[in-house]
C-alpha positions, -999 to 999 in steps of 0.1 A, spaced: -175 -708 181 -180 -703 147 -186 -667 130 -219 -663 116 -221 -636 88 -254 -627 71 -253 -624 36 -257 -592 16 -284 -590 -9 -274 -581 -45 -298 -552 -42 -275 -534 -15 -267 -498 -28 -231 -499 -36 -213 -469 -17 -193 -442 -42 -160 -426 -31 -148 -395 -45 -125 -413 -69 -156 -431 -81 -143 -464 -71 -169 -489 -54 -167 -500 -18 -164 -539 -19 -187 -559 1 -171 -594 7 -192 -627 -1 -194 -649 29 -165 -672 19 -142 -642 19 -156 -627 48 -147 -658 69 -112 -658 55 -107 -625 59 -116 -629 99 -95 -661 101 -63 -640 89 -68 -610 110 -81 -632 142 -108 -605 143 -145 -609 151 -164 -584 131 -202 -589 124 -212 -584 86 -241 -562 100 -214 -535 109 -205 -532 72 -240 -526 63 -246 -501 88 -218 -478 74 -243 -473 45 -262 -442 49 -301 -441 42 -309 -427 8 -334 -404 29 -308 -393 49 -283 -385 22 -312 -366 3 -316 -345 34 -280 -338 38 -276 -325 3 -308 -302 7 -291 -289 40 -259 -283 21 -276 -266 -9 -296 -242 15 -263 -234 33 -246 -228 1 -274 -204 -10 -272 -184 20 -235 -182 19 -237 -169 -18 -264 -141 -10 -246 -129 22 -213 -126 4 -229 -110 -27 -247 -86 -5 -217 -78 14 -199 -72 -20 -224 -47 -34 -224 -26 -2 -187 -22 -5 -191 -4 -37 -198 33 -42 -232 44 -50 -225 57 -82 -209 24 -98 -234 0 -77 -264 1 -98 -241 4 -131 -220 -30 -120 -252 -49 -107 -268 -43 -142 -237 -55 -158 -233 -86 -133 -272 -93 -144 -269 -93 -180 -240 -118 -181 -258 -142 -155 -295 -136 -159 -295 -157 -193 -278 -187 -176 -303 -185 -149 -333 -184 -171 -317 -215 -191 -314 -231 -158 -350 -223 -153 -359 -239 -183 -341 -269 -176 -356 -275 -142 -393 -270 -158 -383 -295 -186 -376 -322 -160 -409 -314 -144 -424 -320 -179 -408 -352 -181 -418 -364 -146 -455 -358 -152 -452 -374 -187 -439 -403 -168 -469 -403 -146 -492 -403 -176 -500 -426 -205 -482 -403 -229 -452 -417 -245 -432 -387 -250 -401 -408 -261 -421 -418 -290 -434 -386 -298 -399 -369 -298 -387 -402 -313 -360 -404 -289 -333 -429 -283 -340 -458 -258 -314 -444 -236 -329 -408 -234 -323 -388 -200 -351 -391 -175 -365 -366 -155 -338 -377 -125 -310 -369 -149 -324 -336 -161 -328 -326 -124 -291 -332 -117 -281 -312 -146 -304 -282 -132 -289 -289 -98 -254 -281 -109 -265 -254 -131 -281 -239 -101 -249 -243 -81 -224 -232 -104 -239 -201 -121 -247 -183 -87 -212 -192 -76 -196 -176 -104 -216 -143 -100 -208 -141 -64 -171 -147 -72 -177 -117 -97 -194 -93 -73 -167 -101 -44 -137 -99 -65 -147 -68 -77 -155 -51 -48 -124 -60 -35 -102 -43 -62 -97 -78 -83 -111 -60 -111 -91 -86 -137 -100 -117 -118 -136 -104 -116 -140 -100 -155 -124 -135 -161 -155 -152 -141 -178 -149 -164 -157 -154 -195 -147 -187 -178 -183 -198 -172 -192 -194 -206 -159 -213 -219 -168 -240 -196 -203 -245 -207 -194 -241 -243 -168 -266 -242 -189 -290 -221 -217 -287 -248 -195 -295 -280 -172 -318 -262 -166 -350 -283 -155 -374 -251 -179 -398 -238 -194 -375 -207 -218 -356 -196 -245 -374 -218 -227 -374 -250 -255 -389 -273 -282 -363 -258 -261 -332 -259 -253 -344 -297 -290 -348 -302 -295 -313 -292 -269 -299 -313 -282 -321 -343 -318 -306 -337 -305 -268 -334 -285 -276 -366 -318 -285 -383 -337 -258 -372 -309 -233 -385 -309 -249 -419 -344 -267 -424 -330 -287 -456 -347 -318 -444 -383 -326 -434 -393 -311 -404 -397 -335 -374 -419 -330 -343 -388 -323 -320 -372 -298 -349 -404 -273 -345 -410 -280 -305 -374 -268 -299 -378 -239 -323 -411 -225 -306 -393 -228 -270 -362 -206 -289 -392 -177 -292 -401 -180 -259 -361 -175 -250 -354 -150 -280 -345 -124 -250 -322 -151 -237 -305 -151 -269 -301 -115 -271 -288 -112 -237 -260 -141 -246 -251 -121 -277 -244 -89 -258 -225 -108 -231 -202 -124 -256 -197 -93 -274 -185 -74 -244 -161 -104 -238 -148 -106 -273 -144 -65 -270 -129 -66 -235 -155 -44 -221 -164 -68 -189 -160 -51 -158 -155 -17 -175 -180 14 -180 -171 15 -217 -198 -8 -230 -226 16 -212 -223 41 -240 -250 39 -261 -233 43 -292 -208 15 -282 -201 -16 -302 -224 -34 -277 -245 -5 -267 -282 -3 -273 -281 12 -304 -267 -20 -317 -283 -34 -348 -275 -71 -334 -299 -69 -306 -332 -69 -330 -317 -93 -356 -308 -119 -324 -346 -113 -313 -360 -119 -346 -338 -150 -355 -359 -176 -338 -392 -164 -354 -375 -167 -388 -363 -201 -382 -396 -210 -373 -410 -190 -404 -389 -211 -425 -398 -242 -409 -435 -235 -419 -427 -230 -455 -407 -262 -456 -434 -282 -441 -457 -266 -467 -436 -276 -492 -436 -313 -482 -474 -315 -474 -490 -289 -493 -512 -281 -461 -526 -246 -461 -525 -243 -423 -487 -243 -426 -488 -210 -445 -515 -195 -416 -489 -207 -389 -459 -190 -410 -481 -159 -413 -484 -159 -371 -446 -162 -367 -441 -131 -390 -465 -111 -371 -436 -108 -346 -410 -92 -370 -425 -58 -369 -430 -57 -334 -393 -61 -328 -379 -37 -355 -406 -12 -346 -395 -14 -311 -361 -11 -322 -366 22 -338 -372 38 -306 -333 43 -306 -327 55 -340 -356 83 -343 -366 113 -328 -388 111 -296 -417 130 -313 -416 108 -344 -415 75 -321 -447 89 -299 -466 103 -328 -461 75 -355 -441 44 -347 -456 38 -314 -491 34 -326 -480 10 -353 -459 -10 -323 -492 -12 -304 -512 -25 -333 -487 -48 -343 -483 -59 -307 -521 -65 -306 -521 -85 -336 -491 -107 -329 -507 -115 -292 -542 -124 -303 -531 -143 -335 -508 -163 -310 -532 -170 -283 -559 -180 -313 -535 -207 -325 -526 -217 -293 -560 -229 -283 -574 -239 -318 -541 -257 -332 -517 -262 -309 -538 -278 -284 -570 -296 -285 -597 -277 -264 -615 -311 -254 -584 -320 -232 -576 -287 -216 -599 -294 -185 -582 -328 -180 -544 -325 -187 -539 -360 -189 -550 -393 -183 -528 -406 -154 -517 -441 -148 -527 -443 -112 -548 -421 -88 -527 -395 -67 -524 -359 -59 -520 -351 -94 -551 -369 -108 -572 -352 -78 -557 -318 -86 -558 -315 -125 -578 -344 -140 -615 -333 -148 -611 -300 -129 -626 -272 -148 -606 -246 -132 -576 -259 -152 -596 -250 -185 -600 -214 -172 -564 -211 -157 -547 -221 -189 -568 -198 -211 -565 -168 -189 -527 -173 -180 -518 -176 -220 -536 -148 -229 -520 -126 -201 -486 -138 -206 -489 -135 -246 -496 -99 -241 -470 -94 -216 -442 -112 -235 -447 -90 -265 -447 -59 -241 -416 -70 -229 -400 -63 -262 -406 -26 -258 -370 -9 -258 -377 16 -230 -376 -14 -211 -343 -27 -220 -326 -12 -191 -351 -19 -165 -334 -56 -160 -356 -69 -132 -387 -62 -148 -373 -78 -180 -363 -107 -162 -395 -114 -144 -414 -112 -178 -392 -133 -196 -390 -158 -167 -430 -158 -166 -429 -166 -207 -407 -197 -202 -433 -206 -175 -462 -203 -199 -441 -221 -228 -435 -249 -199 -475 -250 -194 -480 -251 -233 -460 -281 -235 -483 -304 -215 -512 -299 -240 -490 -297 -271 -471 -330 -265 -506 -349 -254 -525 -335 -284 -496 -348 -307 -499 -384 -287 -534 -384 -293 -531 -378 -330 -504 -408 -333 -524 -432 -312 -555 -420 -335 -536 -428 -368 -523 -460 -353 -558 -472 -346 -568 -461 -380 -540 -481 -397 -552 -512 -375 -587 -508 -386 -581 -505 -422 -554 -533 -418 -579 -556 -405 -605 -546 -432 -582 -552 -459 -574 -585 -443 -611 -595 -442 -616 -586 -478 -586 -609 -488 -600 -639 -467 -636 -632 -483 -619 -631 -519 -600 -664 -510 -634 -682 -497 -652 -672 -525 -626 -686 -549 -626 -721 -533 
């Protein structure tokens, strides 16, 4: 009896092995030849049965991810408990300093993926707003990057704590150094791996932010605004890099206030203020190109963050009575001015108040539409949380919170969440401006065409 084989459609997913080689599904002719040579009867359905379901693979990955998280937490907890009480808080603070900026960057990447996913559900063409290439990263690829970051960063932190608690100080100190070096190499690598075009687009945008010698694009000042929300992340990265360069990892020398990388370092306020200065000069460049006075008022907004940062840093350089009696009231006044000015600019300039109650015009009805579109609570939630988090973000810059790392981490994470919320309305507002401009241009072109046709008919 002849062997029957069912053809496998072209849409059958290809099985990928660890060496990135594809499993070959034989055609009808090759399958029959193979059976005749071996003299073995094998239904082609068996080959299709070895392909796991996408849902099964997703659930399997989730289970592995959770098991890995529990394993890391268990190892970290046991490692911390092995340390002496005197050194426990000290080295927890140091470990947190090395890894908390990378954890916050990971959170930012996750939330940016959420932004792109919701953009894809709406009529907002974010690729056109940012002038992205056709092959830009989608939300799935962004989430893939953030998933790997979520795995690698806590794993390195767990290894750091485990090795130190077991007396391997040199190997422990090598963990954050290795992690930072690998991340830097992946970011600047010229090889066509790990989304080369997207990495270089990001690096070019950073360069344009640092040196605004060209006309400012939407992507330029958008990324610079995100950098202002991550100024504490950049400050911690500077302190971590300083300790690595000066070989102070897994030591207690760095804890001295007057050390090179200590709390008295002038580099801390300089790095904190750097994103605001970049945004300030961007506004001046925009005013030079457009002559719009709003650019000057926007530059004034970013300049109000400078006294907040430097007055806070003075706490480590003046007498306590001078700080309480003179500098602290100035710091409070400047903080209130910066918070209220930034809040006012968000709701009147960066956003359009008419869109706050609906968020997006979604392509099709669904859960997001029912939760967000046309709901008044969205309007009040956005205004309330933006005002509160604007104030707490300024309060975080207070010098006396510098060593309260859990509080600072929480406030910084909330500021990143606020920025993630801000992105929705800022991008939609820009898209609305672009579409309105295009509509006006089409109307003007139609009027010009009618005028030309009318004058030609009159000549005839």
